[in-house]
Backbone as a ProteinNet text record, in pm:
[ID]
protein_1_A
[PRIMARY]
MHWIIFLISSLVTVLAGIRLTVFADKLSDKLKLGKLWIGIVLLGMVTSLPEAITTIFSIISLNAENMAVGNLLGSNNVNPMLLVMMDFLYRKGSVSDDIHPQASHRVSAFFAVVLTLIVVLEIGFSSFPKTGPLTIGGILICFMYFYGMHKMSKLDADPAAVIQPELQREAPESLTVIWFNLLVSAVIVTIAAIWLAKSADTIALQTGLGRTFVGTILLAFVTSLPELVVTLSAMRLGTLDLAVGNVYGSNMTNMFILVLCGLVSPNGALVDGVSKTHVITGVSSMALVLISIAGILKKGKKKYFRLGWDSIIMLILFILGSVILYQLR
[TERTIARY]
-580.8	-696.4	-665.7	-546.8	-509.8	-492.8	-446.9	-436.5	-575.2	-672.3	-809.7	-867.1	-846.3	-892.3	-824.3	-694.2	-619.8	-678.3	-706.6	-759	-899.3	-984.3	-1121.1	-1120.9	-1043.7	-1037.1	-973.4	-878.8	-819.2	-924.4	-1005.3	-1109	-1211.1	-1254.9	-1353	-1293.4	-1167.6	-1100.2	-1094.3	-1060.5	-1048.4	-1184.2	-1286.6	-1419.5	-1476.2	-1458.8	-1505.2	-1421.5	-1292.1	-1205.7	-1247.3	-1293.9	-1343.8	-1464.4	-1555.5	-1673.4	-1632.3	-1530.8	-1482.6	-1435	-1355.5	-1300.8	-1410.2	-1509.1	-1619.5	-1695.1	-1729.4	-1808.4	-1723.3	-1593.5	-1505.5	-1501.2	-1499.6	-1499.8	-1632.5	-1743.6	-1874.2	-1882.3	-1821.1	-1818.4	-1741.6	-1633.8	-1555.2	-1638.2	-1725.3	-1811.8	-1915.5	-1972.6	-2073.9	-2017.5	-1895.2	-1833.7	-1756.3	-1753.9	-1686.5	-1538.3	-1473.5	-1330.7	-1249.2	-1128.3	-1042.1	-1006	-996.1	-972.6	-834.6	-731.1	-598.9	-589.6	-652.7	-651.3	-720.6	-829.5	-898.5	-808.6	-737.7	-648.4	-540.2	-486.9	-374.3	-419.6	-530	-571.4	-681.2	-801.2	-913.9	-894.3	-864.7	-845	-721.7	-618.8	-500.5	-533.9	-622.6	-663.2	-755.1	-850.3	-947.7	-880.1	-794.4	-729.4	-623.3	-584.3	-488.8	-558	-691.4	-763.2	-727.4	-717.2	-676	-539.6	-444.3	-313.4	-325.9	-409.2	-424.2	-482.1	-588.2	-654.2	-562.3	-500.4	-412.4	-293	-242.2	-127.8	-165.6	-277.4	-321.3	-349.8	-419.1	-450.9	-323.9	-229.1	-103.2	-29.4	-41.3	28.6	-44	-174.7	-250.7	-271.5	-315.1	-355.2	-246.4	-158.5	-58.9	81.2	99.7	232.9	335.6	292.2	375.6	418.1	506.5	549.2	619.7	699.3	770.7	674.9	567.4	469.1	394.9	368.9	298.7	381.1	506.9	594.3	619.5	639	659.9	540.7	420.1	299.1	296.1	327.7	321	433.8	556.9	668.7	661.3	614.8	598.3	494.1	385.6	282.6	338	430.3	492.7	583.1	621.8	694.7	599.2	490.2	393.2	322	288.5	212.9	280.1	409.5	472.6	477.4	477.6	479.4	349.4	244.5	120.1	139.4	230.3	261.6	334.4	414.6	480.4	376.1	278.2	169.9	92.1	67.1	0.7	79.6	210.6	296.8	289	286.6	280.4	148.3	39.7	-92.2	-122.8	-49.4	-76.7	-29.7	-116.2	-88.9	-34	-39.9	-7.2	136.7	223.7	360.9	386	487.2	518	410.6	352.6	242.3	288	412.2	459.8	475.8	487.9	493.1	359.2	250.3	116.3	59.2	137.8	94.8	144.4	52.2	91.1	167.3	286.9	366.3	309.1	205.4	138.7	224.6	201.3	270	235	110.4	67.9	148.1	184.8	264.5	402.2	465.6	600.5	599.2	499.8	491.6	461.8	364.9	329.6	443.3	515.8	631.5	739.3	760.4	859.3	825	699.9	660.8	661.7	624	628.1	770.1	867.5	1007.5	1058.7	1028.4	1079.9	1021.8	892.4	830.9	890.7	914.1	976.2	1119.7	1191.3	1329.1	1336	1242.2	1240.1	1220.9	1130.1	1106.5	1232.1	1299.4	1422.3	1528.8	1544	1641.4	1604.9	1475	1428	1464.3	1435.9	1458.1	1606.8	1679	1818.3	1914.7	1883.8	1984.5	1930	1799.6	1737.1	1775.9	1751.9	1807.9	1735.6	1615	1536.9	1505.9	1515.7	1483.9	1334.6	1301.1	1162	1095.9	964.6	881.3	754.6	762.7	650	640	515.3	498.2	542.4	566.6	611.6	756.6	829.3	962.3	949.3	1056.5	1056.8	1033.2	1088.5	1066.5	920.1	849.5	707.2	627.1	661.1	594.2	620.6	743.9	779.6	699.9	681.4	602.5	458.9	399.5	262.1	250.9	345.4	342.8	357.9	454.5	480.3	366.5	302.4	189.5	75.8	36.7	-74.2	-34.9	90.5	135.8	131.8	174	169.7	28.3	-66.5	-206.5	-257.7	-224.2	-266.7	-205.3	-77.8	-8.2	-72.1	-104.6	-160.3	-304.1	-379.2	-514.8	-511	-409.7	-393.7	-354.4	-265	-223.6	-339.6	-422.4	-533.6	-642.8	-646.2	-745	-706.5	-580.1	-530.1	-560.9	-644	-677.8	-556.7	-448.9	-329.1	-246.7	-277	-194.1	-244	-365.8	-422.8	-517	-515.6	-608.6	-720.6	-842.1	-954.2	-1014.9	-1021.8	-1082.7	-1234.1	-1299.2	-1444	-1481.8	-1547.8	-1583.3	-1733.2	-1770.1	-1910.1	-1950.8	-2057	-2099.9	-2236	-2261.7	-2393.4	-2487.6	-2614.5	-2711.9	-2667.3	-2675.6	-2626.5	-2704.4	-2633.6	-2694.9	-2687.3	-2774.1	-2775.5	-2650.6	-2616.1	-2497.7	-2514.3	-2636.2	-2662.6	-2634.4	-2679.2	-2656.5	-2507.4	-2436.5	-2292.5	-2220.3	-2250.9	-2186.3	-2220.1	-2345.5	-2386.5	-2306.4	-2292.8	-2217.1	-2069.7	-2015.4	-1876.7	-1858.5	-1952.9	-1943.5	-1954.3	-2051.4	-2069.4	-1945.4	-1893	-1773.4	-1654.9	-1642.8	-1532.1	-1542.3	-1663.6	-1683.4	-1644.7	-1685.8	-1652.2	-1501.5	-1436.3	-1290.8	-1224.9	-1275.6	-1218.2	-1224.9	-1342.2	-1359.4	-1271.3	-1273.4	-1194.1	-1045	-1002.1	-859.8	-808.8	-894.8	-855.1	-825.4	-913.7	-890.4	-771.1	-751.4	-636.1	-506.1	-500.5	-380.1	-357.8	-465.7	-453.9	-396.4	-454.3	-409.8	-268.4	-234.1	-98.7	4.1	-29.7	63.1	85.2	-21.1	-8.6	76.1	53.3	132.3	279.8	306	444.9	515.8	446.2	507	517.2	414.7	413.9	507.4	521.6	606.5	752.1	779	915.9	960	867.6	903.1	929.2	869.9	892.9	794.7	769.3	671.4	716.8	846.2	896	871	907.7	891.8	744.2	664.3	521.7	451.2	484.5	423.5	462.4	591.9	644.2	598.9	587	553.6	407.2	370	237.3	126.5	135.6	31.4	26.2	142.7	147.2	82.2	103.2	42.9	-109.5	-162.4	-308.3	-370	-311.5	-369.5	-351.4	-268.7	-251	-344.6	-423.7	-512.7	-618.3	-670.1	-759.7	-693.4	-564	-492	-487.2	-476.2	-477.6	-609.5	-718.9	-850.9	-858.8	-809.5	-809.8	-726.5	-611.6	-522.6	-589.2	-650.7	-716.9	-835.6	-910.4	-1024	-977.1	-866.6	-812.7	-767.5	-706.4	-665.8	-786.8	-891.3	-1010.7	-1077.5	-1076	-1140.6	-1047.5	-920.1	-824.6	-773.5	-794.6	-748.4	-619.4	-513.2	-385.1	-330.5	-358.2	-310.4	-366.5	-492.4	-555.3	-484.4	-445.1	-375.3	-242.3	-167.9	-39.2	-59.6	-159.4	-189.2	-224.8	-298.5	-336.8	-215.5	-121	0	82	111.7	193	118.3	-13.7	-93.4	-100	-112.2	-115	17.5	128.3	259.5	275.2	227.2	230.1	145	23.6	-69.5	-16.7	49.1	103.9	205.9	289.2	388.2	321.8	214.8	137.9	72.1	18.4	-42.1	61.4	182.8	288.3	313.6	312.5	333.3	216.6	94.5	-23.6	-28.3	17.6	17	110.8	211.6	300.2	227.4	114.3	36.4	-33.4	-61	-128.9	-32.4	93.5	191.8	228.7	224.5	260.2	407	488.5	632.4	672.7	572.8	605	610.9	701.1	712.6	726.8	648.5	639.2	773.5	859.1	984.8	1089.5	1061.1	1157	1169.7	1290.6	1315.6	1275.8	1227.9	1192.3	1318.4	1306.5	1421.6	1480.1	1613	1680.5	1658	1605.4	1575.4	1477.1	1394.3	1296	1362.4	1487.3	1560	1570.5	1595.2	1604.7	1473.7	1362.3	1231.3	1204.7	1242	1220.4	1302	1429.5	1516.2	1464.9	1422.3	1366.4	1242.4	1157.5	1036.3	1069.2	1165.8	1205	1259.5	1341.9	1400.2	1292	1192.5	1084.9	1005.4	977.3	903.2	985.2	1113.9	1199.9	1214	1228.6	1240.2	1110.1	997.2	868.5	843.2	876	853.8	952.3	1073.7	1170.1	1117.6	1054.1	996.1	883.2	805.2	695.5	749.3	858	915.8	994.2	1054.5	1135.2	1049.7	1023.2	935.2	1015	942.1	1003.2	1074.4	1017.8	1083.8	1039	1131.7	1098.5	1062.6	986.2	947.8	1023.7	1069.6	1136.2	1059	1015.2	931.1	808.2	752.5	631.1	650.5	775.6	803.8	901.8	880.2	976.4	1095.7	1201.8	1322.8	1295.9	1205.7	1175.3	1108.6	1015.7	946.5	1040.8	1133	1229.2	1318.2	1367.5	1452.4	1373.9	1249.9	1166.5	1140.5	1114.5	1087.9	1210.2	1328	1452	1477	1457	1479.3	1383.6	1258.4	1158.9	1193.2	1228.9	1264.5	1389.3	1489	1612.8	1585.7	1503.9	1471.1	1397.3	1306.2	1230.7	1322.4	1418.1	1513.2	1599.1	1644.9	1727.1	1647.5	1522	1437.8	1418.6	1401.8	1384.3	1510.9	1626.3	1752.3	1775	1722.2	1743.8	1629.8	1532.5	1412	1446.1
710.9	756.8	763.6	814.6	827.3	690.3	591.2	455.9	399.1	431.4	383.9	445.5	577	644.7	584.4	556.4	497.1	361.1	277.9	143.8	149.1	236.8	247.1	299.8	405.8	461.7	363.2	282.7	178.5	76.7	34	-65.4	-12.4	111.3	170.1	185.8	229.4	243.9	111.6	6	-126.2	-177	-165.2	-215.5	-140.3	-8	70	39.1	13.5	-24.9	-156.8	-249	-377.1	-354.3	-267.8	-236.6	-174.4	-88.7	-27.5	-132.6	-228.2	-329.6	-420.2	-451.6	-537.3	-471.2	-344.1	-276.5	-233.5	-216.6	-191.6	-314.2	-433	-556.1	-572.3	-536.8	-544.3	-445.4	-328.8	-229.5	-281.7	-354.6	-410.9	-508.1	-585.1	-677.7	-602.7	-497.2	-419.6	-353.2	-301.7	-228.7	-319	-451.3	-550	-518.4	-482.7	-450.9	-574.1	-581.2	-697.7	-716.4	-841	-870.2	-823.9	-847.2	-801.7	-650	-589.1	-443.1	-384.6	-447.1	-402.1	-417.8	-529.4	-550.8	-446.1	-410.2	-317.4	-172	-137.8	1.6	35	-20.7	19.3	-20.4	-148.2	-189.7	-123.3	-102.1	-32.4	107.7	176.7	311.5	309	215.2	208.6	173.8	71.6	30.3	129.8	222.3	326.8	450.9	451.3	568.2	601.7	503	538.3	606.3	557.1	621.8	766.1	786	920	1017.4	976.2	1065.7	1097.4	994.8	1018.8	1105	1084.8	1163.8	1309.9	1333.8	1471.6	1544	1477.2	1540.4	1566.6	1472.3	1490.4	1614.4	1644	1759.4	1889.3	1892.6	2017.2	2059.5	1966.2	2002.2	1980.9	1883.8	1849.8	1897.2	1939.5	1979.9	1870.7	1746.8	1630	1559.6	1627.1	1571	1436.5	1421.6	1295.2	1179	1203.6	1097.8	1066.7	1170.2	1151.4	1067.9	1107.1	1032.7	892	880.2	749.2	658.5	715.4	636.2	572.9	651.5	601.3	503.3	540.2	449.7	326	343.7	228.9	132.8	186.9	102.8	23.6	84.9	14.2	-99.4	-98.6	-211.8	-317.5	-272.7	-367	-445	-378.6	-444.9	-571.4	-567.7	-692	-800.7	-760.6	-860.5	-939.4	-887.5	-963.4	-1089.1	-1082.3	-1200.6	-1304.8	-1258.8	-1350.5	-1419.3	-1342.1	-1400.1	-1503.4	-1473	-1568.7	-1698.4	-1685.5	-1802.9	-1888.9	-1823.8	-1896.7	-1972.2	-1912.6	-1973.5	-2074.8	-2067.8	-2152.6	-2294.7	-2391.1	-2530.1	-2614.2	-2563	-2645	-2628.2	-2576.9	-2548.7	-2399.6	-2354.6	-2211.5	-2138.1	-2033.9	-1965.2	-1899.3	-1850.2	-1784	-1882	-2011.9	-2112.3	-2125.3	-2096.9	-2111.4	-1980.5	-1873.3	-1745.4	-1739.5	-1723.3	-1717.1	-1587.1	-1594.2	-1472.5	-1391.7	-1313.1	-1234.6	-1115.3	-1070.9	-951.2	-830.7	-826.1	-715.6	-711.1	-827.9	-832.2	-771	-811.2	-761.3	-610.2	-563.7	-420.9	-340.3	-386	-311.3	-313.5	-425	-431.2	-333.7	-327.3	-235	-90.6	-51.8	86.4	114.9	17	36.7	66.6	-4.2	16.6	150.7	181.9	305.1	428.9	428	542.7	563	452.2	461.9	511.6	467.9	512	663.2	718.3	863.4	935.6	882.9	942.6	933.9	819.9	801.3	901.4	920.2	1017	1159	1188.3	1320.1	1344.3	1246	1262.7	1262.9	1168.3	1150	1248	1290.6	1368.2	1495.9	1524.4	1641.8	1647.7	1536.3	1516.8	1592.5	1644.9	1705	1850.8	1939.8	2081.5	2102.2	2214.2	2244.3	2322.9	2301.6	2384	2415.5	2509.6	2538.9	2433.2	2391.5	2291.3	2151.8	2131.9	2002.5	2011.4	1903.8	1893.1	1823.4	1826	1752.1	1603.6	1555.4	1416.1	1387	1481.7	1464.4	1458.8	1546.2	1545.3	1413.4	1365.1	1237.3	1122.4	1126	1022.1	1022.8	1141.5	1151.3	1093.4	1131.2	1081.6	929.6	877.8	734.2	655.7	713.5	645.5	624	730.5	717.8	634.6	645.4	560.7	413.8	385.5	248.3	195	278.4	236.6	203.6	290.8	268.8	140.8	121.5	3	-124.3	-125.6	-246.4	-271.5	-164.4	-184.7	-250.2	-217	-280.5	-427	-454.9	-593.6	-678.8	-622.4	-698.1	-721.2	-635.5	-655	-767.7	-810.3	-918.8	-1052.2	-1139.4	-1267.3	-1352.8	-1333.8	-1415.8	-1366	-1245.8	-1186	-1214.4	-1264.7	-1284.7	-1402.6	-1476.7	-1586	-1535.4	-1534.2	-1479.5	-1585.3	-1563	-1658.9	-1651.8	-1764.5	-1768.8	-1765.2	-1659.1	-1642.8	-1658.8	-1709.3	-1715.4	-1579.4	-1524.4	-1390.5	-1395.4	-1294.6	-1278.1	-1222.5	-1212	-1155.3	-1014.8	-981.8	-852.1	-735.8	-625.9	-504.1	-397.2	-298.5	-191.7	-106.4	-40.3	45.3	160.5	209.5	318.2	275	155.1	102.3	84.8	34.7	13.2	145.9	245.8	376.2	441	426	482.5	420.9	288.9	221.1	258	275.1	319.4	457.6	548	684.8	687.3	614.5	611	553.5	445.4	383.2	478.1	551.8	646.5	759.1	806.8	912	861.1	738.1	680.2	663.8	615.7	601.6	736.9	840	973.9	1022.9	1010.4	1056.4	976.4	843.5	758.2	781.7	803.3	823.5	953.7	1055	1181.3	1159.4	1089.1	1058.7	966.1	878	788.4	867.8	965.2	1048.1	1132.4	1189.1	1269.3	1188	1071.3	988.8	937.2	902.8	854.9	964	1087.6	1198.5	1220.8	1213	1229.2	1117.7	995	880.9	900.2	948.3	970.1	1070.3	1176.6	1281.3	1241.6	1174.6	1140.3	1024.7	929.4	812.9	837.5	942.5	968.2	882.5	805.5	721.6	804.6	921.9	1010.5	984.7	1090.5	1081.3	989.6	988.2	902.8	755.9	711.9	570.7	532.8	616.5	585.9	582.7	677.5	678.3	557.6	521.2	412.2	275.2	255.9	124	115.8	196.4	183.7	227.6	349.7	402.9	327.4	293.8	220.9	83.6	17.2	-114.9	-105.7	-9.2	3.5	39.9	137.7	180.7	77.7	-23.8	-131.7	-249.6	-243.2	-355	-381.5	-278.9	-311.8	-400.2	-378.3	-466.8	-609.6	-621.1	-753.3	-824.1	-749.8	-808.1	-859.9	-779.4	-822.2	-948.7	-952.8	-1068.4	-1195.2	-1187.5	-1304.5	-1347.9	-1250.8	-1283.9	-1350.7	-1300.1	-1359	-1502.6	-1528.3	-1665.3	-1756.6	-1708.1	-1790.1	-1824.1	-1728.4	-1748.6	-1811.4	-1827.3	-1886.1	-1790.1	-1659.2	-1558.8	-1494.8	-1573.1	-1525.6	-1410.2	-1412	-1305.2	-1169.6	-1169.1	-1044.6	-986.3	-1072.5	-1026.6	-961.6	-1022.7	-966.9	-833	-827.4	-702.8	-591.4	-624.5	-523.9	-470	-558.2	-516.1	-419.4	-457.7	-371.9	-243.2	-256.2	-138.3	-38.7	-88.9	-0.8	72.2	2.9	67.4	178.9	154.5	259.5	378.9	350.3	456.5	538.7	473.9	546.5	651.3	618.8	715.3	829.9	799.2	904.2	995.4	935.9	1013.5	1105.9	1056	1136.4	1263.9	1251	1368.4	1465.4	1413.3	1499.3	1572.2	1505.2	1567.8	1687.9	1689	1804.2	1931.1	1914.8	2030.8	2099.8	2023.9	2083.2	2111.1	2074.6	2097.3	2245.1	2305.4	2447.9	2474.4	2370.3	2385.8	2350.9	2337.4	2302.1	2152.4	2106.2	1963.1	1885.2	1778.3	1706.7	1651.1	1611.9	1548	1648.2	1777.8	1879.2	1878.3	1861.8	1875.8	1758.8	1649.1	1533.9	1455.7	1367.4	1291	1201.3	1196.6	1107.8	960.6	935.5	798.2	732.5	813.3	758.7	689.2	724.2	657	507.5	473.3	331.8	260.4	323.8	263.8	247	348.3	340.6	231.5	222.2	117.1	-20.6	-34.8	-161.4	-199.1	-100.4	-124.7	-176.9	-113.7	-158.3	-300.3	-329.7	-463.5	-568.9	-538.3	-633.7	-664.9	-562.1	-583.6	-667.8	-636.3	-710.7	-856.9	-881.3	-1019.3	-1094.8	-1027.9	-1094.9	-1131.5	-1041.4	-1073.2	-1179	-1179.1	-1284.8	-1419.9	-1423.3	-1547.4	-1597.3	-1504.4	-1543.7	-1601.1	-1544.4	-1589.7	-1719.6	-1741.4	-1861.2	-1967.1	-2075.4	-2179.8	-2293.9	-2385.1	-2505.1	-2483.1	-2396.6	-2366.1	-2462.3	-2496.6	-2571	-2472.2	-2521.3	-2436.5	-2478.1	-2377.5	-2398.8	-2319.8	-2388.8	-2324.5	-2261.1	-2332	-2292.5	-2168.7	-2134.2	-2020	-2058.8	-2006.5	-2023.1	-1931.7	-1953.1	-1872.8	-1724.3	-1691.9	-1551.1	-1486.7	-1559.7	-1506.6	-1492.4	-1587.1	-1580.4	-1457.3	-1432.7	-1315.3	-1186.9	-1182.1	-1063.9	-1039.9	-1146.5	-1133.4	-1080	-1134.3	-1088.5	-941.5	-904.5	-766.3	-670.8	-710.6	-625.4	-604.6	-712.4	-702.6	-616.7	-638.6	-561.2	-412.6	-380.5	-240.9	-176.5	-251.5	-199.1	-171.6	-261	-242.3	-118.4	-101.2	15.9	144.6	144.2	262.5	294.4	191.1	212.9	273.4	224.6	276.7	422.4	459.7	595	690.6	645.1	725.7	860.4
2754.3	2677.6	2527.8	2495.2	2354.3	2288.9	2366.8	2312.3	2283.9	2369.1	2347.2	2219.7	2203.8	2081.7	1959.4	1972.5	1861.3	1823.4	1922.4	1895.5	1835.6	1890.2	1838	1694.7	1670.6	1535	1438.4	1486.4	1402.3	1361.4	1458.5	1431.2	1331	1351.2	1259.4	1119.6	1113	983.9	909.8	981.6	919.6	872.1	957.7	921	800.8	800.4	685.8	562	583.1	471.6	410.1	493.8	443.6	353.1	398.4	316.8	183.7	187.8	64.3	-35.1	12.2	-77.7	-133	-49.7	-94.9	-209.1	-191.4	-293.7	-413.1	-393.4	-508	-598.2	-537.8	-616	-689	-622.3	-688	-803.4	-784.5	-891.4	-1011.9	-986	-1096	-1178.1	-1111.4	-1183.6	-1266.8	-1207.3	-1278.4	-1403.3	-1391	-1501.6	-1596.4	-1564.3	-1650.2	-1667.5	-1558.5	-1563.6	-1531.1	-1583.7	-1562.4	-1416.9	-1372.4	-1231.1	-1184.9	-1263.8	-1221.4	-1225.2	-1324.9	-1331.8	-1210.1	-1166.5	-1046	-924.7	-917.1	-803.8	-796.9	-910.9	-914.8	-906.7	-971.1	-980.3	-879.3	-899.1	-815.1	-669.4	-643.5	-505	-445	-528.9	-479.3	-431.6	-506	-467	-345	-345.2	-235.7	-104.1	-106.3	18.3	63.7	-24.3	14.3	69.1	72.6	123.2	268.3	359.8	496.8	501.5	420.2	415	366.9	264.4	207.7	309.5	379	474.3	592.1	650.1	765.1	725.8	604.9	558.7	539.8	471.4	446.7	577.7	670.4	798.5	879.5	873.8	946.4	898.9	769.9	712.9	745.5	716.5	727.7	873.1	957	1093.3	1198	1175	1276.6	1241.9	1115.6	1069	1098.3	1075.2	1108	979.3	903.5	775.4	790.9	897	915.4	939	1012.8	1034.1	904.7	824.9	698.5	600.8	582.6	491.4	544.5	675.7	736.1	717.8	723.1	703.6	565.2	462.9	325.5	294.6	329.2	302.8	392.1	515.3	603.9	552	498.4	438.1	320.5	246.4	134.4	180.3	307.1	364.5	417.8	478.1	534.9	424.3	314.3	207.6	154	116	69.4	176.1	303.7	410.2	416.3	354.7	346.2	261.9	165	84.6	168.7	265	358.5	445.3	490.4	569.6	488.5	361	272.9	264.2	251.1	239.6	365.2	481	608	622.2	575.9	589.8	480.2	371.1	254.4	280.8	256.7	292.9	177.6	55.6	-61.4	-108.6	-24.7	-65.3	-60	-132.8	-136.7	-216.1	-157.1	-223.9	-353.1	-357.3	-478.8	-594.3	-564.1	-670.2	-741.1	-669.9	-726.8	-778.4	-771.7	-829	-972.7	-1066	-1206.8	-1234	-1290.1	-1315.7	-1431.6	-1402.5	-1505.2	-1547.4	-1671	-1718.8	-1631.5	-1583.6	-1496.8	-1367.7	-1315.2	-1193	-1216.2	-1325.6	-1353.4	-1375.6	-1449.9	-1479.8	-1353.8	-1273.1	-1151.3	-1050.1	-1040.3	-950.6	-997.2	-1128.3	-1184.1	-1148.4	-1170.6	-1142.2	-992.6	-910.2	-764.8	-718.3	-775	-738.1	-790.4	-915.6	-975.7	-906.9	-878.8	-811.1	-672.1	-601.6	-469.1	-479.8	-583.4	-603.9	-622.3	-697.4	-717.7	-584.6	-500.8	-368.8	-282.4	-285.4	-207.3	-251.2	-381.5	-432.3	-389.5	-388.1	-343.8	-197.6	-112.6	31.3	65.1	6.1	43.9	-18.1	-141	-213.4	-276.3	-257.5	-320.9	-467.8	-536.9	-670.3	-780.6	-753.6	-860.7	-828.3	-927.9	-905	-881.3	-815.7	-784	-896.8	-909.7	-996.2	-916.6	-823	-734.6	-626.2	-592.5	-486.9	-528.5	-657.4	-707.5	-752.9	-734	-792.7	-927.7	-1004.1	-1130.1	-1102.7	-991.6	-953.8	-927.9	-863	-837.8	-966.3	-1059.7	-1190	-1261.5	-1250.7	-1313	-1251.6	-1119.5	-1052.7	-1104.4	-1117.2	-1167.6	-1307.8	-1393.8	-1531.3	-1535.1	-1461	-1463.7	-1399.3	-1298.1	-1233.1	-1332.8	-1402.8	-1497.3	-1619.2	-1660.9	-1771.1	-1730	-1606.5	-1556.9	-1549.9	-1503	-1499.2	-1639.1	-1734.6	-1872.9	-1929.1	-1902.9	-1952.9	-1898.9	-1770.3	-1709.5	-1752.1	-1781.5	-1831.9	-1969.1	-2049.2	-2180.2	-2165.1	-2071.8	-2049.3	-2002.1	-1914.2	-1858.4	-1960.9	-2065	-2170.3	-2263.9	-2257.3	-2340.8	-2274	-2335.3	-2273.5	-2245.4	-2322	-2300.9	-2183.9	-2135.7	-2030.9	-1891.1	-1878.2	-1745.3	-1744.4	-1638.4	-1617.6	-1528.7	-1578.1	-1503.4	-1413.3	-1283.4	-1193.5	-1198.2	-1176.4	-1166.8	-1019.9	-978.1	-837.9	-819.8	-703.1	-667.7	-613	-668	-629.8	-561.8	-478.4	-420.3	-526.8	-490.8	-583.4	-623.9	-754.3	-800.9	-740.7	-716.9	-665.1	-772.5	-760.7	-859.7	-846.1	-955.5	-955.8	-856.8	-841.3	-746.1	-602.7	-567.2	-432.1	-406.2	-505.6	-490.9	-469.4	-552.1	-537.7	-403.6	-359.5	-230.5	-116.7	-117.4	-12.2	-16.7	-136.2	-148.8	-86.4	-114.8	-63.4	88.8	144.1	289.5	357.3	301.7	359.3	354.4	244	230	333	359.3	459.9	598.5	630.4	761	775.3	669.2	671.4	695.3	629.9	644.2	788.2	850	988.3	1083.7	1068.4	1157.7	1139.4	1014	986.6	1047.1	1054	1117.3	1265.6	1334.3	1475.5	1493.3	1397	1401	1396	1305.5	1293.2	1418.4	1473.2	1595.4	1710.8	1733.5	1846.2	1824.3	1699.4	1670	1695.6	1659.9	1682.8	1832.2	1910.5	2055.6	2115.5	2069.5	2117.4	2083.7	1962.2	1919.6	2009.8	2047	2128.7	2275.8	2327.6	2470.2	2503.7	2412.7	2440	2404.7	2326.4	2283.9	2167.1	2109.6	1994.9	1870.2	1863.5	1750	1637.3	1559.9	1452	1339.3	1311.2	1202.8	1233.3	1353.3	1390.3	1401.1	1466.6	1483	1347.8	1260.1	1127.6	1045.7	1051.6	969	1017.1	1146	1200.5	1244	1341.6	1402.7	1307.6	1257.6	1170.4	1038.1	983.9	856.9	869	982.7	1002.5	1003.5	1076.6	1086.8	952.5	882.4	755.6	644.9	669	571.3	597.6	703.3	735.1	626.8	555.1	443.8	338.5	312.3	221	275.6	409	471.8	445.1	452.5	426.4	283.3	188.1	48	30.8	98.1	87.6	138.9	256.2	313.8	228.5	175.9	89.7	-38.6	-93.6	-216.2	-193.1	-77.7	-45.4	-33	31.7	52.2	-80.2	-173.5	-302.5	-405.7	-369.6	-462.7	-567.7	-549.7	-646.5	-595.7	-594.1	-542.5	-625.7	-757.5	-845	-802.9	-758.7	-715.8	-594.3	-501.1	-380.4	-415.9	-507.1	-548.6	-618.5	-706.9	-776.1	-680	-574.5	-475.6	-400.5	-366.6	-294.8	-379.2	-502.1	-588	-624.2	-649.5	-683	-569	-446.2	-329.2	-312.5	-338.4	-327.8	-430.3	-551.6	-653.1	-610.4	-565.5	-527.8	-411	-315.5	-200.5	-242.9	-341	-387.8	-463.7	-533.4	-600.6	-497.3	-390.2	-281.5	-218	-200.3	-139	-219.2	-351.4	-436.7	-423.4	-426.8	-416.7	-282.9	-177	-44.4	-38.8	-125.9	-132.1	-173.2	-243.8	-287.1	-170.6	-63.2	53	167.5	149.7	255.4	262.5	380.4	392.4	362.1	365.5	341.1	198.6	109.1	-27.9	-46.6	-133	-160.9	-30.1	-16.1	111.2	156.6	63.2	100.4	147.5	134.6	178.9	330.8	380.4	522.7	609.5	551.1	634.3	669	766.7	815.2	706.1	700.1	605.3	640.2	760.1	800.3	704.5	640	546.6	427.7	401.3	292.6	321.4	447.6	486.6	457.8	494.1	470.4	321.7	243.2	99.3	33.1	70	13.4	53.4	178.2	224.8	145.4	117.9	39.6	-99.7	-165.2	-299.5	-296.4	-195.9	-184.2	-162.7	-80.3	-52.9	-179.2	-258.6	-383.4	-480.7	-493.8	-586.3	-544.6	-415.4	-366.9	-390.5	-367.6	-385.8	-531.4	-624.3	-765.9	-812.8	-755.5	-787.8	-742	-625.1	-575.5	-662.8	-719.5	-808.4	-938.8	-988.3	-1115	-1099.4	-982.1	-957.5	-889.5	-960	-908.4	-844.9	-780.3	-723.3	-592	-505.5	-378.3	-268.4	-179.9	-59.1	51.2	149.4	262.2	387	460	587.8	693.1	797.8	899.2	834.1	734.3	662.4	575	543.3	457.3	348.2	226.1	119	140	60.8	79.8	58.7	-36.6	-61.2	60	122.1	239.7	358.8	373.8	484.9	471.4	349.9	327.1	353.4	307	327.9	476.4	551	694.3	768.2	735.3	798.9	767	640.9	598.4	669.6	682.3	747.7	895.4	963.9	1106.1	1124.2	1038.5	1046.6	1025.9	926.2	900.8	1016.9	1078.8	1193.1	1311.9	1335	1444.8	1420.6	1297.8	1264.5	1285.4	1241.6	1260.4	1408.2	1488.7	1632.6	1693.2	1650	1702.2	1660.6	1544.7	1492	1525.7	1602	1628.4	1695.4
[MASK]
+++++++++++++++++++++++++++++++++++++++++++++++++++++++++++++++++++++++++++++++++++++++++++++++++++++++++++++++++++++++++++++++++++++++++++++++++++++++++++++++++++++++++++++++++++++++++++++++++++++++++++++++++++++++++++++++++++++++++++++++++++++++++++++++++++++++++++++++++++++++++++++++++++++++++++++++++++++++++++++++++++++++++

């Protein structure tokens, strides 16, 4: 029964997440915002909503901090793997060869890695002193997140920093209609994500897989499906840069969400007392982002089994990390 609830809530979460991304893109057109900035900031925030809701509910109602942290860090591993999927489906050679190495990509990848590094240091070594429900590291993450958003909005405003794709659009809708659809979709995602977290927690306890493993693998995969939709849509429209921006932006936003969730955690800072196993997930996430940006910067790659060398390394690393997590569950 719990698996049925999990599957149904997953489906509803994904479908509502798709609606969110569609209307977020329409909002970007209405507000005349840069396409890469939207990919990194707005779509990154919108597609991270399922992670945010499941994480908050896991903390407040289930007292399942390990599942909450695993969900966010696990999602940061799943997101870069969407670029591997793009590479496999791409017919014109290595997909990273055809992604323009924008300044926004380098900056967002840098901040995604640094924010994750701070979280890893917090979990593994308790490296930062506390100031109430936030640690100094949490405050640093908040500052760097908003600074990164500001920096990338400036880069995207520079015509030399980004190549704007010309997309075919449907008939324009009013701003009121767009906001209404965004709100309705967000409410549906919230309700479905609550049931998703409940069923995932029950599965974790009944199967013996544990909250850390279920949060990092199972829950993270489902809550990352909206990013998958953005990735596939970007491939279809030829806006590969948008897909990359969404991946890095979502990783940044997830770390910001982790800090905010510490404010509602009954135990204080969210990273306090969670399993050190999350360090493995965090390090893996940083490595995946670094390998992916290296692949974008290094052109002229051959494909083996329909994957470039960067995608092959990322796939091996992801599988290895998942196996280690299963062994340590």
